[in-house]
FIBA-233265 format. One record per residue (C-alpha): x, y, z; residue in three letters. Coordinates in pm, whole numbers, plus 50000, padded with zeros to 5 digits. Example, Ala and Ser with C-alpha at 12.3 -4.5 7.8 and 13.67 -1.06 7.14 Angstrom:
BEGIN
512304955050780ALA 513674989450714SER 
***
This chain:
BEGIN
516484651816390MET 514684640716101ASN 514494601916030ASN 514914589215680LEU 514934556915495ILE 516584560215134ILE 516594531314928GLY 519314529014681LEU 518114511914337SER 519234508313965GLY 520304481613748HIS 523314460213813ILE 526644473713809ASP 525614511813771HIS 527414525314132GLY 524464519814415LYS 527214504114645THR 529844528314488SER 527464558114548PHE 527194547814929ILE 530624544014994LYS 531364577114856ALA 528684592615089ILE 529534580915405ASN 532474553815357ASN 530584522215431TYR 531214492915174ASP 527844474915134GLY 529604443214963ASP 530524427115300ILE 530204390715198ARG 532884375715019SER 530974361614716ASP 529804396714651GLU 533484409314689LYS 534374380814404GLU 531504389414208ARG 531484428714219GLY 527444427214302MET 525564430514610THR 523624399114670ILE 522074406915005ASP 520234441015132ILE 522924464815308SER 522344491215551PHE 524464520115645SER 523904556915778ASN 525164591915797ILE 524314624515940ILE 523944651415665LEU 522604684015841GLY 519534678516002ASN 518864644215838ASN 519584614416018HIS 519614591115681ILE 519274551415676SER 520624537415342PHE 519074508115220ILE 521504491314899ASP 519214466014708VAL 520474441114474PRO 520104455114110GLY 520524420313960HIS 517334407313784GLU 517764372513945LYS 517814390014332LEU 514524415014273VAL 512914394814530LYS 515734410614806ASN 515034444214653MET 511284442614705ILE 512034432515060SER 514504461915085GLY 512184487314984ALA 509464478815234PHE 509644507715463GLY 511374531615217ILE 510974568115251ASP 512604582514969ILE 513874560814658LEU 517374568514493CYS 517954558414152LEU 521394551614027ILE 521384551813646VAL 524954550013504ALA 525694577313229ALA 527434550312994ASP 524354524413000ASP 521444548913057GLY 518154534913163VAL 518254497113154MET 515604466613255GLU 516314466813605GLN 516134504613643SER 512554503713505ILE 511474472113700GLU 512894490514011HIS 510684522113940LEU 507534500413860ASN 508154483014217ILE 508384515414405ALA 505324527414227ARG 503204498814322LEU 504734502614687LEU 503424537914695GLY 506984553314702ILE 506404588914551ASN 509314603414653LYS 512264594514388ILE 515464608614356LEU 517884602814050VAL 521724604814040PHE 523544599313686ILE 526574578813781SER 529864574113609LYS 529404611413456SER 533054612513412ASP 533194584213122LEU 530874603812892VAL 530624636712747ASP 527694664212827GLU 525624654012505ASN 525464619812638ARG 524394631312992ILE 521414652712836LEU 520514624312632GLU 520304600712987VAL 518304627813153LYS 515664632412883ASN 515304593812855ASN 514764592313267ILE 512604622713252GLN 510424604013021ASP 510494573913169LEU 509054591013490PHE 505924608313264LYS 505244576313126LYS 504924557113495LEU 503254589813658HIS 506224594613895LEU 507664624814039ASP 511144635414044MET 512784655814346ILE 515934660814170GLU 518174647513908ILE 521954653513933SER 525104640713800GLU 527654618714011PHE 530854605313964SER 533194588014278ILE 536164606814122HIS 534534639914140ASN 534474655714525GLN 532224684814372CYS 529664662714282LEU 530044642314593ILE 529524670214790ASP 526364681614573ASN 525254646514650ALA 525624653314994LYS 524114687114995SER 520844674914803ILE 520494647615077LEU 520924672315360SER 517824688815248LYS 515554661015186LEU 512494660215404GLU 510284631915521SER 506664623315361ASN 506054599115648LYS 503534609315916LYS 503504587416215ASP 499754587616303ASP 500994569316628GLY 497984544316638LYS 500174513316680PHE 503644495916674PHE 504374474416332ARG 507794461216239TYR 508854433316000TYR 511844413216061ILE 514244416315748ASP 516994396315919ARG 517654371716186VAL 520974364316409PHE 522434354116747SER 525174373516947LYS 527154356317222LYS 525894371617549GLY 522714389017428PHE 520724358417232GLY 518494365716917SER 518824397916755ILE 516514412616486VAL 516774439916237THR 513934459116047GLY 512374494015999THR 509624510816171MET 506724512016011LEU 504704528416230SER 503814537016619GLY 506434535816873LYS 508784511417103ILE 510644514217413SER 513244491417602LYS 511614469517842ASN 508534469317613GLU 506404436517570LYS 505764433017213ILE 503954404917004LEU 505544380816711ILE 502764379516494CYS 503314347716285ASP 504264328316636LEU 501434339516890GLY 504454345417127LYS 505114380017315GLU 508684386417389THR 510154415317575ILE 512504440817435ILE 515944436617598LYS 517664463917385ASN 517224485917083ILE 520054496716882GLN 519744522716574ASN 523164520216377HIS 525024502116686ASP 524034529816880ASN 522044519917214GLU 518764537317249ILE 515684537817499ASP 512754541217219SER 512534539016845ALA 509744557616596THR 508484559116234ILE 511404557315974ALA 514484541916186GLN 516424512016121ARG 516554495016440ILE 517804458516579ALA 515774445716900LEU 517284420917121ASN 514504397417220ILE 514204364017422ASN 513104338817176ILE 515334315117014PRO 516494327416665ASN 515994291516513GLN 511984299216602ASP 512454334116417ILE 512024338416037LYS 512854366215799LYS 509514380015715GLY 507624377016062MET 505744408716168LEU 506024425016524LEU 503284444216649SER 501214447116950LYS 498984420517114LYS 495144422117053GLY 495684447816769VAL 495824423216449LEU 494464394816335ARG 496014368216116GLY 494144355815765PHE 495374333815470ASP 492624356215234LYS 492684388615170VAL 490814414814950ASP 492574440614752CYS 493054463414465VAL 495684452714204ILE 497474477313989PHE 498824452313683PRO 501884458913503ILE 501314428213271SER 498114407613201LYS 496674389213493ILE 494184360813451ILE 491614347313693ASN 493094317313924ASN 496574331513834GLN 499124314114047ASN 501774342314171ALA 504544351214445VAL 503014378214705PHE 505454398814863PHE 504734423315158ILE 506954435015404GLY 510294409915399ALA 507724379715323LYS 507244362015007LYS 504224337014967ILE 502894318014712ASN 499524330214602ALA 496364325014427THR 494764355814238ILE 490894354914237ASN 489584382914015ILE 486114396214084LEU 486074428713927ALA 488424444913638GLU 488024483213520SER 490364510813407ASN 493184490413450ASP 492174482813815VAL 491624449313917ILE 489504441114235PHE 490654402114381ALA 491124381614640THR 494064367214702ILE 494314333714884LYS 497634329715011LEU 499904296515158ASP 500374313215485GLU 498304336715747VAL 499284374615711ILE 498784402415968PHE 498294428715708SER 496544462815748ILE 494354483415538PHE 495594498815246LYS 499294479715327GLU 501114476214991ARG 502244445514802PHE 503894432614492VAL 503184402714278LEU 505844384314069ARG 505384354913863ASP 507794337613632ASN 510664358813773ALA 508844389613640LYS 506884416313841THR 503234412313731ILE 501954437513932GLY 500814449014295GLY 498494468614467GLY 497014477514805MET 495024453615047ILE 491484469815110LEU 490054441315299ASN 492654426915568PRO 489814404115766ILE 487984378415564THR 483854387915585ASP 481304365015444PRO 479944387215172MET 478224376514824LYS 480274388514523LYS 478264422114462PRO 478304431414794GLN 482184425414819LYS 482944445414500ILE 480484475714622GLN 482274472314947TYR 485984471614802LEU 485254503714590ASN 484094522114860HIS 487264512415068LEU 489454521014759TYR 487864557214777ASN 488364561715117ASP 484704560815135ASP 484304547015506PHE 480484556015563LYS 479324537115260ASN 481634508115338ALA 480194507815718PHE 476604505915553LYS 477524473915375VAL 479454456415651LEU 475924467215887ILE 474224446915603ASP 476324418015624VAL 476484413615975HIS 472904410916046LYS 473424405316429CYS 476054440116467GLY 479094452016305PHE 482034455016580GLY 484444485516562LEU 486744468916785ILE 489274460716514GLN 489174492216303SER 492894498416313LEU 493284471516149GLN 490154472215907ARG 490424510415817PHE 493374523915997ASN 491194541316216LEU 490904542316602THR 487574527316734SER 486414564516856ASN 487284577316454GLU 485144550016344SER 482264555916576ILE 482234594016476GLU 481484578816111ILE 479074556316223ALA 477304583216338LYS 476454600616017LYS 474314570115914ILE 470904568915990SER 468604539416099ASP 471204524916320VAL 472044520316684PHE 475794524516810ILE 476584511717115ASP 479774536117184GLU 480854515017475ASP 481304483817305GLU 482014498916947PHE 479144481516796VAL 476554493116508ILE 473364474216502TYR 470674478616201ASN 467104482916246LEU 466474445016123GLU 468474432516436SER 466434453416664LYS 463284435216532LYS 464834405016640ILE 465484415717012ILE 461844431117031LYS 460344396916890ASN 462294376917170THR 460944403417415ILE 457094399517321ILE 457374363517255HIS 458734359317634LEU 455834379517774ILE 453204362917551GLU 454384326317649LYS 454574340518023ASN 452714371318132LYS 454454369918436ASN 458364368218290ALA 460754392418476ILE 463314400918265PHE 466144428118227SER 468324439518008ALA 471094410718116SER 468874383318105SER 467814390117732ILE 471524391317675ASN 471964357317810ASN 469344344717511GLN 470754366617256ILE 474304365717286LYS 475534390017025TRP 473164418117154SER 474844442917384SER 473144456417706LEU 472984488517561ALA 471194480417284PHE 469114457517482ASN 468064487517717LYS 467304507917428GLU 464744482317302ILE 463304478417624ILE 462654517317661LYS 460424516317320GLU 458414486917435LEU 458034502217784GLU 456824540017610LEU 454374518617352ASN 452824503717677GLY 453684466917591ILE 456024460917927ILE 456334481818240LYS 459164485318520SER 458464466018827SER 461724472918989ALA 465004490918888PRO 466104474418605ASN 463454447418565LEU 460604446618388TYR 457184424418323ILE 454284426618069SER 451864452218121SER 449284425718164ASN 451364410318479SER 449284414218834LYS 452244407919012ILE 452764437119263ASP 455534423419447ASP 458374408119209ILE 460674398319500PHE 457784376519696SER 456574360119367TYR 459644352719251ALA 460304335819581LYS 456914314319585GLU 457874302119249GLN 461484291719304ILE 459984274819671ILE 457614257919474LYS 460174244619184GLU 462814233519476LEU 459564216619630GLN 458384195119273ASN 462224187819275GLY 462534170519618GLY 465874157619650ILE 466944160819312THR 466024199919244PRO 467354217818913LEU 470064241818919ALA 469404275618979PRO 469784287618604TYR 467544258818520ASN 464914274018733ILE 465014307218625TYR 464524295518272ASP 461604276618375ILE 459824309118562LEU 461234332418288ASN 462844353918569ILE 466254377918561ASP 469354360318703LYS 470184386318939LYS 466584384919114LEU 467034348619131GLY 470084347719295ASP 469134372219560ASP 465764350519620VAL 468504323419663LEU 470444344519950LYS 467764354820107ASN 466454317720132LEU 469854301720234THR 470734334520503LYS 466864326820650THR 467744288220646LYS 464774279520435ARG 467284268920164VAL 470534250120223ILE 473344252219947ARG 474924221019929LEU 477394230519607SER 478024254119390HIS 474514249319142ASN 472804223819422LEU 470154240719654PHE 467674221919844ILE 464594230820069LEU 465844224720427THR 462554205420497THR 463864181820200GLU 467544182620321LEU 466244170220696ASN 464024138720533LYS 466844130120313ILE 469434129820626MET 467004109920820GLN 467074084020593SER 470234081820526LEU 470724072320897ARG 468394046320908GLU 470224031120637ILE 473554031420825ILE 471784015521106LYS 470563987720853ASN 473273984220653GLU 476193989920931GLY 477594019320669TYR 476894038120364ILE 478824045020066ASP 477864053919709VAL 476934018819640ASN 474644011519900ILE 473174048019869PHE 472034036119513LYS 470714008319601LYS 467714026719810HIS 467784060019603TYR 467994059019194ASP 469584091819203ILE 472494107219007SER 476144110019156ARG 476274146119184LYS 473364144719458TYR 474864114519617ILE 478414128619651ILE 476384160119788ALA 474514142220060TYR 476944119920168LEU 479414153520213ASP 476774169320389TYR 476524141020631LEU 479874147720738ASP 478864181320910ASN 477234161021188TYR 479254149621489GLY 477894112821514ASP 478874103721147ILE 482274089921121LYS 484024091620780LYS 486164059320695ASP 487434065920332GLU 484484062220122ASN 482214046220409LYS 480004065620621ARG 478994046920965THR 477744061321321LEU 480574066921590ARG 
***
């Protein structure tokens, strides 16, 4: 079964709602005020199965004051069905709806000339010619144009036949789930219900999804497709979701997706296709999905009726590469376009224009080059789904075509040669300062947080091949000028010296490793050995002391107890001007002796 979303559009009172009623006996004007006015105010939804097509109809308002509702309904449409009344012909909202469809990338359009029973053949031919001329002017493709009348069963059957033969042009890449909420309500015994159109991906009952705008995860308790319960849903399906978030917290326009895929920004870079003149710093209303937001347009460059711009938004959005939007000002559509850069990057204006040009033309290789140049400390591909609608692996394959870079395929990061120099110089400076420094890829990563282990290993390998450093143990390196024979014995000797220098206030291990320029894992292994042989005692998480020093301070504390009658923090501080962390550790260690009695915070001899 093919799932199709067909949007019914056209000027007010041209017969969109009557068309749906004739096709599937569904009355879209369900509100009392809609009945009274004889016009659709809200978007209405219905469905029918024709042949192998499961069609979901979205009937959007045709009144000029309700275009915002039309735009909300148009997102997610597969095919646009334009209804033009034979007596009126093409009207203002007919044109605006077609412009909106063009801006939203809806390129399959079906036209029905309604009320054909009210006019003669010459008028129908005239209206057809006017519509075809309009399509040529707007550079739109027409699937078919046909007459229609709700009073002619043959024309109704012909319309059904046309609809049954339609094919979807949507191809789900299956990369991840996206869904804008267009209605929110609650139902007794169920809780919160939201409705919307599946834009991409797949979801299943009992699956976890994220309400991006709230930053909250929720469980899908139930899924319905036009009142039928289903276990899962895919692209081009109108679905209702029963979720466990209070409905008062949820708003129309919020986006549902999967956790960890999308980040929100209140500024996006885009390409705009103007319908009317757009000026720099112009305020507009920005429509994306079922959401509308106040925005400011900052023009970066203009060429051949195409504008590259940064749009500043009053709210955060969770957009993706080449997602469509519409811009309106003073109750008219002024343009729309595609988001090219959904993730804010610090770039100079010429760089950004160059970058947007590459993205507009799907030239990812050169777009990557710009980002690699901008991100001196590595450019991550982990956000590729949002940035480029590419998986991380697809991005890796593109990156492999770029010369003079290092690609960490495990961490999905690309590094340029400039960042390679930074790490090389860091290692060289380290061994020049201390020829006995013992380091690893991990210890370099501790100094340069943005560098990955694989990148460090690559640079270490180059330095080793050039004779600047040498391997002293598996994954450990020293300067080629170092005379160390056994790095474990050397590290042990140096750590003992530092602990001796510290006396009863020894430095934390990580401070000792920094002073000695030795690898953390090697240092930890040495301390484990020293504690195992009882040469060193571990008093707390980061407090290690030589056993000889500990014995001295324990003996001294016993003397204080004998003289003072007891010892606590205050008495300890009278005799030793050391920090509280050492005092507490030594007092706690006293409790290990059988002849010491603890009474609240005081220690006495039994």
